C-alpha positions as CSV (number, residue, x, y, z in Angstrom):
1,M,-8.7,-8.2,-22.5
2,K,-7.5,-5.2,-20.6
3,K,-4.9,-6.1,-18.0
4,H,-5.4,-4.7,-14.5
5,R,-2.5,-3.6,-12.4
6,A,-2.4,-4.2,-8.6
7,F,-2.7,-1.0,-6.6
8,L,0.3,-2.0,-4.4
9,K,3.9,-2.2,-5.5
10,W,5.0,-5.8,-4.7
11,A,8.3,-7.7,-5.0
12,G,7.7,-10.8,-7.2
13,G,4.4,-9.5,-8.4
14,K,2.8,-11.7,-11.2
15,Y,1.5,-8.9,-13.5
16,S,3.9,-9.9,-16.4
17,L,3.0,-13.6,-16.0
18,V,-0.8,-13.6,-15.6
19,E,-1.5,-14.7,-19.2
20,E,0.8,-17.8,-18.8
21,I,-0.7,-18.6,-15.3
22,E,-4.2,-18.3,-16.6
23,R,-3.5,-20.6,-19.5
24,H,-2.3,-23.3,-17.1
25,L,-5.1,-23.0,-14.5
26,P,-7.7,-25.7,-15.0
27,P,-11.3,-24.5,-15.2
28,A,-13.1,-24.2,-11.8
29,R,-15.8,-22.3,-10.0
30,K,-13.5,-20.9,-7.4
31,L,-9.8,-19.8,-7.3
32,V,-8.0,-20.3,-4.0
33,E,-4.7,-18.4,-3.5
34,P,-2.8,-19.1,-0.3
35,F,-0.1,-16.5,-1.1
36,V,-2.2,-13.7,-2.6
37,G,0.4,-10.9,-2.4
38,A,-0.7,-7.9,-4.5
39,G,-3.3,-10.0,-6.2
40,S,-2.4,-9.7,-9.9
41,V,-3.8,-13.2,-10.6
42,F,-7.0,-12.4,-8.8
43,L,-7.4,-9.2,-10.7
44,N,-6.8,-10.7,-14.1
45,T,-8.8,-14.0,-14.0
46,D,-12.5,-14.6,-14.1
47,F,-13.7,-17.1,-11.5
48,E,-17.1,-17.0,-9.8
49,Q,-15.5,-16.9,-6.4
50,Y,-12.1,-16.3,-4.8
51,L,-10.6,-17.3,-1.5
52,L,-7.5,-15.2,-1.0
53,A,-5.1,-15.6,1.9
54,D,-1.8,-14.2,3.1
55,I,0.1,-14.4,6.3
56,N,0.6,-10.6,6.4
57,P,-2.2,-9.2,8.6
58,D,-1.7,-5.7,7.4
59,L,-2.2,-6.7,3.8
60,I,-5.4,-8.7,4.5
61,N,-6.7,-5.9,6.8
62,L,-6.2,-3.3,4.0
63,Y,-8.0,-5.6,1.5
64,N,-11.0,-6.1,3.8
65,I,-11.3,-2.4,4.4
66,L,-11.0,-1.5,0.7
67,K,-13.7,-4.1,0.0
68,T,-16.2,-2.8,2.5
69,Q,-15.6,1.0,2.5
70,P,-13.8,2.0,-0.7
71,D,-15.1,5.6,-1.0
72,Q,-14.1,6.6,2.6
73,Y,-10.8,4.8,2.4
74,I,-9.7,6.3,-0.9
75,K,-10.7,9.8,0.2
76,D,-8.7,9.4,3.4
77,A,-5.7,7.8,1.8
78,R,-5.5,10.6,-0.8
79,D,-4.8,13.1,1.9
80,L,-1.4,11.4,2.5
81,F,-0.4,11.8,-1.1
82,T,0.6,15.5,-1.0
83,P,4.1,17.2,-1.4
84,E,4.3,17.8,2.4
85,Y,4.0,14.1,3.1
86,N,6.5,13.2,0.4
87,Q,9.5,14.1,2.6
88,K,11.8,11.9,4.7
89,G,10.7,13.5,8.0
90,A,7.0,13.0,7.4
91,Y,7.6,9.4,6.2
92,L,9.5,8.5,9.3
93,E,6.8,10.0,11.5
94,I,4.1,8.0,9.7
95,R,6.2,4.9,9.9
96,A,6.6,5.4,13.7
97,A,2.8,6.1,14.0
98,F,2.1,2.9,12.1
99,N,4.4,0.9,14.4
100,A,2.8,2.4,17.5
101,T,-0.9,1.8,16.6
102,Q,-3.1,-1.3,16.5
103,D,-6.0,0.6,15.0
104,P,-6.9,-1.4,11.8
105,Y,-8.1,1.6,9.8
106,L,-5.1,3.8,10.5
107,R,-2.7,0.9,9.8
108,S,-4.4,0.4,6.4
109,L,-4.0,4.0,5.5
110,Y,-0.3,4.1,6.6
111,F,0.4,0.8,4.9
112,L,-0.7,2.1,1.5
113,Y,1.2,5.4,2.1
114,M,4.5,3.5,3.0
115,N,4.0,1.1,0.1
116,R,4.1,4.0,-2.4
117,H,6.6,6.3,-0.5
118,G,9.0,3.7,0.9
119,F,12.1,2.3,-0.9
120,N,11.2,0.1,-3.9
121,G,7.7,-0.6,-2.5
122,L,9.3,-3.1,-0.1
123,C,7.3,-4.7,2.7
124,R,9.6,-5.6,5.5
125,Y,9.3,-5.8,9.3
126,N,12.0,-6.2,12.0
127,K,12.1,-9.0,14.6
128,K,9.8,-7.0,16.9
129,G,7.2,-6.7,14.1
130,G,8.0,-3.0,13.3
131,F,7.9,-1.9,9.7
132,N,11.4,-0.8,8.8
133,V,11.6,0.1,5.1
134,P,13.5,3.4,4.5
135,F,12.1,6.4,2.7
136,G,12.1,6.1,-1.1
137,S,12.7,9.7,-2.3
138,Y,10.3,9.5,-5.3
139,K,9.5,12.7,-7.2
140,K,5.7,12.2,-7.1
141,P,4.4,8.9,-5.7
142,Y,1.5,7.6,-7.7
143,F,-1.9,7.5,-6.1
144,P,-3.6,4.3,-7.4
145,E,-7.2,5.5,-7.3
146,A,-8.5,3.7,-10.4
147,E,-6.7,0.5,-9.4
148,M,-8.2,0.6,-5.9
149,Y,-11.8,1.1,-7.2
150,Y,-11.3,-1.8,-9.6
151,F,-9.9,-4.0,-6.8
152,S,-12.8,-3.1,-4.5
153,E,-15.4,-4.0,-7.1
154,K,-13.8,-7.3,-7.9
155,A,-13.4,-8.0,-4.2
156,K,-17.2,-8.5,-4.0
157,R,-16.5,-12.0,-5.3
158,A,-13.6,-12.6,-2.8
159,T,-13.1,-13.7,0.8
160,F,-9.8,-12.4,2.3
161,V,-8.2,-14.4,5.2
162,C,-5.0,-14.0,7.2
163,E,-3.6,-17.5,7.7
164,G,-0.8,-19.9,6.7
165,Y,-1.0,-21.9,3.5
166,Q,-1.8,-25.2,5.2
167,Q,-5.0,-23.7,6.6
168,T,-6.0,-22.3,3.3
169,F,-5.4,-25.7,1.6
170,S,-7.6,-27.4,4.1
171,R,-10.5,-25.0,3.3
172,A,-10.4,-25.7,-0.4
173,R,-13.1,-27.9,-1.8
174,K,-13.7,-29.9,-4.9
175,G,-14.7,-27.4,-7.7
176,S,-11.8,-25.2,-6.7
177,V,-8.4,-24.8,-8.2
178,I,-5.4,-23.6,-6.0
179,Y,-2.7,-21.2,-7.3
180,C,0.4,-20.9,-5.2
181,D,2.9,-18.1,-5.5
182,P,5.2,-18.9,-2.6
183,P,8.4,-16.9,-1.7
184,Y,10.7,-18.3,-4.4
185,A,13.4,-20.8,-3.8
186,P,16.9,-19.4,-3.9
187,L,18.6,-19.7,-7.3
188,S,21.4,-21.7,-5.8
189,T,21.8,-23.1,-2.3
190,T,24.6,-20.6,-1.7
191,A,22.5,-17.6,-2.9
192,N,22.5,-15.6,0.3
193,F,19.2,-13.9,-0.3
194,T,18.5,-12.4,3.0
195,S,15.0,-11.9,1.9
196,Y,14.5,-15.7,2.0
197,A,15.8,-16.0,5.5
198,G,13.7,-13.0,6.6
199,N,10.4,-14.2,5.3
200,G,10.7,-17.5,7.1
201,F,10.0,-19.7,4.1
202,S,12.7,-22.3,4.2
203,L,13.6,-25.1,1.9
204,D,11.7,-27.4,4.2
205,D,8.6,-25.2,3.6
206,Q,9.2,-25.4,-0.1
207,A,9.1,-29.2,0.2
208,A,6.1,-29.2,2.5
209,L,4.2,-27.0,0.0
210,A,5.0,-29.4,-2.8
211,D,3.7,-32.3,-0.7
212,A,0.5,-30.4,0.2
213,A,-0.1,-29.7,-3.5
214,E,0.4,-33.3,-4.6
215,N,-1.8,-34.5,-1.7
216,A,-4.6,-32.1,-2.7
217,A,-4.5,-33.4,-6.3
218,T,-4.3,-37.1,-5.5
219,E,-6.4,-37.4,-2.4
220,R,-8.9,-34.6,-2.7
221,G,-9.4,-34.1,-6.4
222,I,-8.2,-30.4,-6.3
223,S,-5.7,-29.2,-9.0
224,V,-2.8,-27.0,-7.7
225,L,-0.6,-24.8,-9.9
226,I,2.6,-23.5,-8.3
227,S,5.0,-20.9,-9.7
228,N,8.7,-20.8,-8.7
229,H,12.2,-20.4,-10.1
230,D,13.2,-23.1,-12.5
231,T,16.1,-24.8,-10.6
232,T,17.3,-28.4,-10.0
233,L,15.8,-28.2,-6.6
234,T,12.3,-27.1,-7.7
235,R,12.2,-29.7,-10.5
236,R,13.0,-32.3,-7.9
237,L,10.3,-31.0,-5.5
238,Y,7.6,-30.9,-8.2
239,H,8.3,-34.3,-9.8
240,G,5.0,-35.8,-10.8
241,A,3.6,-32.5,-11.8
242,D,3.2,-31.2,-15.3
243,L,6.0,-28.7,-15.7
244,S,6.0,-25.7,-18.1
245,V,8.9,-23.2,-18.4
246,V,8.3,-19.5,-18.9
247,K,11.2,-17.1,-19.9
248,V,11.1,-14.0,-17.7
249,K,13.1,-10.8,-17.3
250,R,13.9,-10.4,-13.7
251,T,16.4,-8.1,-11.9
252,I,18.5,-10.3,-9.6
253,S,21.5,-8.2,-8.9
254,R,21.8,-4.6,-8.0
255,N,23.6,-3.5,-11.2
256,G,21.9,-3.2,-14.5
257,S,23.9,-6.0,-16.1
258,G,22.2,-8.4,-13.8
259,R,18.9,-8.2,-15.7
260,N,19.4,-11.7,-17.0
261,K,16.5,-14.0,-17.8
262,V,15.8,-16.5,-15.1
263,D,13.4,-19.1,-16.2
264,E,10.2,-19.5,-14.3
265,L,8.6,-22.8,-13.6
266,L,4.9,-23.5,-13.6
267,A,4.1,-26.9,-11.9
268,L,0.6,-28.3,-12.3
269,F,-0.5,-31.1,-9.9
270,K,-3.6,-32.3,-11.8
271,A,-6.6,-33.5,-9.8
272,Q,-7.0,-37.2,-9.9
273,Q,-10.7,-37.8,-10.3
């Protein structure tokens, strides 16, 4: 089966893991994803229906626009992928325009532009909610036209909502399976990953998510699969789940020698019938 790439660059994207994830997902009519991110699991699985959620309103807004008006959106977005827009000054102007407008359509265009022209495809906001990723200086940012058309077509089977994972869990019904790709737990409790502090997903949240998963499986008959780093902490959090370990290459440190393999854990809380 041909694998489909997400049209957004995304930290922690699941493209390389989708076969493993799919293998561990129990059969169901509907896949529910409370942390959809760039959507690699959605794009590479075949469920009748999808409920896809994320707490980032810009992400969900872009998905809904691409679902309903792909031709217009792709045509307008292409205009921003030209040499004159691939310059620091132009990037900073668009970033400022993005932060100044509430117009959903403009924000969706600028969001894709910044995702492809900003540093490392990062998605980061300051305390006031302003997008603050610096310019990336890429030779020729890729315009993901084919990927967007594929996403838009597949999106006919999907509902996109902007909400926290607890709300998404409460919407799931029997006949669904839930896949969670939360912000990962730090590799050690001393790992000063500012990205963890910034995304607001604390160790308490990790524990609450594990409880919600166990609860869905035991009380409501809905299986839940969670991916995370394989650490003492996550193993403790997911006790009672079926655990599978996947070896993955992931860059942790800034220098090349840091490309060590950090094991990935897939925890399946199986529905109790």
